[in-house]
N, C-alpha and C positions, 0 to 999 in steps of 0.2 A: 650371356651372363644373367644370372637370375637376379631380379630387382628385389631388394630387401625392403620390408616395410618398417615403419617406426613402431616401437612398442606402444601398446594401447594407452598405457599410463602416461606416456610422453605426449601422445596426441591429445588426451583429456586435459592434460596441463597446459598445453598450448591453447586449446579452445577456452579454457577458463581464463587465462591471461588476456586473451583477446576480448572476451566478454567484459572483463573488468576495466580495460582500457577505453572500450567504446562507451561504457556506462559513465566512467569518469569524465569523459569528454562531452557528455549531454548536459550542457549548461542551460537548458531551457527551463529548468525549474531550480529554485534555490533551496538550500538546506535550511531547515528550521530547527531540528533537534539533534542532528548528528547521526540519527538512526535512519531517517527517511527523508525524502524530498516532498515538498508540498507547494501548492499554489491554490488560490481561491478565485471563484467565479464571482464577478461583480458587474452590476449593470451600471453603477455610478462611477465616480472617479476612484482611482487607486487609493486606498487607505494605508497609511504607514503601520497600522496596528491590526494585528490578526483579529482582535476583538471588534474592530469598527469603531469609528470616530463617534457614531451615535450612542455608544454604550460607555460613555465616559464614566457616568455615575453608577453604573450597574455593578454590583458587588460579587454576584455569584453566576457562574456560566456552566451550563450542561454541555458536555463535549462527548460526542459518540464517534466511534470509528468502526467501519464497516469493510470487511474483507476476507481474505483466506488465511492461510497460516502466517503470512508476512504480518498481519494484524494480530491474529491469535497469540503469537509468541511475544507480543509486546508487553504480556503481563495480564493477569487477571483484572488488575486495576489500572492498567496502562501506566505502569510505573515509570517507563522511560519518558513518555510525553508528560506526565504529571510533574516530574522533576524539571523538565526544560520550561514548561509554561510558568511554573511557580517561580523560577529564577527570573523569568522575563517580566512577570506581572506579579510581583510579591504582595500587592495590596488587594488582589482578587482571590476569590474562592473558585474552586472547580470541582464538578462532580463528573466522573469519568465512567463511560460504558464501552466495553470491549465486545463488539458484535462480529469478531473474526471466527471462522472455522476453517481448520486446516484441510487442505486437498481439494478445495471447492474451486470450480471455474466460473466464469461470468454468468453462465446460464443458471447455475446454482444459486448465485448471488441474486439474480433478478427473481428467482423463484420464492425466495424467503423474505424478500424486502418488507412486505406488509404483515408478516406474521410475528407472533411473540417469540422471543428467543430463549432457548434453553440449551446450554452447552457447558460441560464441565461444572464448574460451581457457579456459573452465571445464569441468572433468570431475570430477563428483562421484559418490559412491555414492547409491543410493535413500535417501530420508529415513528409512525404517524401519531401514536399515543404519547410517546415521550417528548416529541417536538424539541429536539436538542437546539441550543443556540448556535452550536458549531457542529457540523456533520462532515467527517472526513471519509471519503470514498476511495478504497483501494483499487488498484488497476486490474486485479486478478490476471495479470500478465504471466505469472509464474506457473499457471496451470492451463496450458494451452488446450483448445477444444480438440476432440478426437471424432473425426478427422480434422486436422488443423485447418483453421479458417480465420485468417486475420481480420478480413472485413466483417465477418459475423461478430467477432469479438469487439471491433470498433463500434458497430451499430448497436450491440447490446450495451456496451459501456456508455454511449450517448443516452440510451434509454434509462439506465440506471442513475445517471447524473440528473437527468430531468426529473425522475421520480423523488431523488433527494431534494432537489430545489423546491419541490412541493411540500416538504415537511420541515424544512429549516431555512432560516434567513441567510446563513453563511455556509456554503458547501465548498469544501476543498477536495481537490483530486490529488491522490497520492500515487507518486512514482517511486516504488520501492528500490532500494540499493540492493544489488545482487548479494546473495548469500556468500560468505567468505569461504575460500577453498580450505584453509587450515582450520582445524578444530570445528568442522561444519556441524551446526546444530548445537553447539556447546555455549552455555551461558544462562543468566538469569531469565526465565521465561521460556527458555528453548527447550526442544524435546529431549536433548542430552541422550541420544541413543547410544548403545554399545558400539564400539568401533566398527564391526563388520556391517551392521545396519547403516551406520552413518556413511560409509563408503558407498554402499548400494545406492542410497538416496543422492549422494553427491555426483555419482556417475549419471544418474537419471537427469539431474539438473543440467549438467554440462552437455549431455547429449541433445538436450532440448533447448540449449542456450540461444541458438539463432531464431528459433520460433518465438522465444520469449522477447528477444531483442526487437524483433519485427512488431511485436504487440506494443512494446514500450515506445518505439519511434512514432506509432500512431498517436501517442499522447501529445506529441507536439502539434499535430494536425488539430487535434480536439481542442487544445489551448487556443489556437488561432481561430477556430470556428466559433468558439464560445467566449472569445475575448477573456482569456485567462490572465489575471495579474499575479504578481509574485510578492511574497513577504519573507524577510529574513528573520 
């Protein structure tokens, strides 16, 4: 009797559901804005404030976010993060810098870290010149290396975090939430592709989902190695 195979779209839907369930269960990092998950590297005691207890009187903070399309699509002026921080700290002022470029992997991120930034409408100085008060580093987990090498991604991410700690007193590591299956790429700051193009990219994401999960799981080891603390 000939064995029938499941339709491809059914298989992709199943993979996507499993991916979302695993990510939903990854409670190693707490949510700060509803759009992404975030934690901070601290050498001293854990602070209840994202801004740090030593910055009680400081009024203006420079915030830079560095990563791939998961950062790029947060908006030219990081509107999602801006709204969240302003609600949490209404008496503070923030200057936001989006250093995200779509489609880049961890090696691309390492390669441009010390260079001035020019992308879309954004023209920023190099991060060492900006010296942000808060620097958020994306995981680059959604753009696996080719050929796939989880250990290389892990070691490169450690190197990137160490570089970040050299230019900012408060460095956060970003573990992005998986893209949604329905209306993929649709929304403010998103690419908003035509339906056929969105379906193509959605399938690429789903087919690479296990590689992405393996890289995201490495973040837990990184938080343990570097004593990552959390803030809600």
